[in-house]
C-alpha positions, -999 to 999 in steps of 0.1 A, spaced: 137 621 -406 127 597 -433 96 605 -452 66 581 -447 73 559 -477 110 555 -471 105 547 -436 77 522 -441 99 506 -468 125 502 -440 101 487 -416 88 462 -442 125 452 -451 139 450 -417 109 429 -405 106 407 -438 68 416 -437 47 417 -468 12 421 -478 -10 452 -483 -24 451 -446 16 448 -434 22 478 -458 -7 500 -443 5 491 -407 42 499 -417 30 534 -431 9 541 -400 36 531 -375 63 550 -395 41 581 -394 38 576 -355 74 574 -349 78 605 -370 99 590 -392 130 587 -367 158 562 -378 164 551 -344 129 547 -333 123 526 -366 151 506 -359 141 501 -321 108 491 -334 119 467 -360 143 450 -334 117 446 -311 94 432 -335 120 406 -349 132 395 -313 95 391 -299 80 377 -335 54 403 -331 40 421 -360 35 458 -367 -2 455 -363 -4 439 -328 9 468 -305 9 507 -308 43 523 -317 48 535 -281 47 502 -270 72 491 -295 96 516 -289 92 514 -251 78 477 -242 75 485 -208 55 518 -212 63 552 -205 55 558 -166 55 589 -146 68 572 -118 97 560 -137 105 596 -152 104 609 -116 130 584 -102 155 595 -132 149 632 -123 157 625 -86 189 603 -97 198 633 -119 192 661 -89 214 639 -65 241 638 -93 242 673 -96 241 680 -59 274 656 -57 292 675 -85 282 710 -75 
């Protein structure tokens, strides 16, 4: 895990964002993502590919653009159970 300042610096450098508001948003986003390097990279890549800034969406929407859903996780669980039945 990266500390908040390092993680925010990474987001700013990776996205090319500048300014006091962006620095604050980067710090908040870094904290929300828990300083996890892969989550930070994924959020930065998403912002870069969509042209969205750090202040436009929540971290969960940046990391999981489709939004986590119970239905999807239930489907994954069923698929995993089917795989285990085949292997067993």
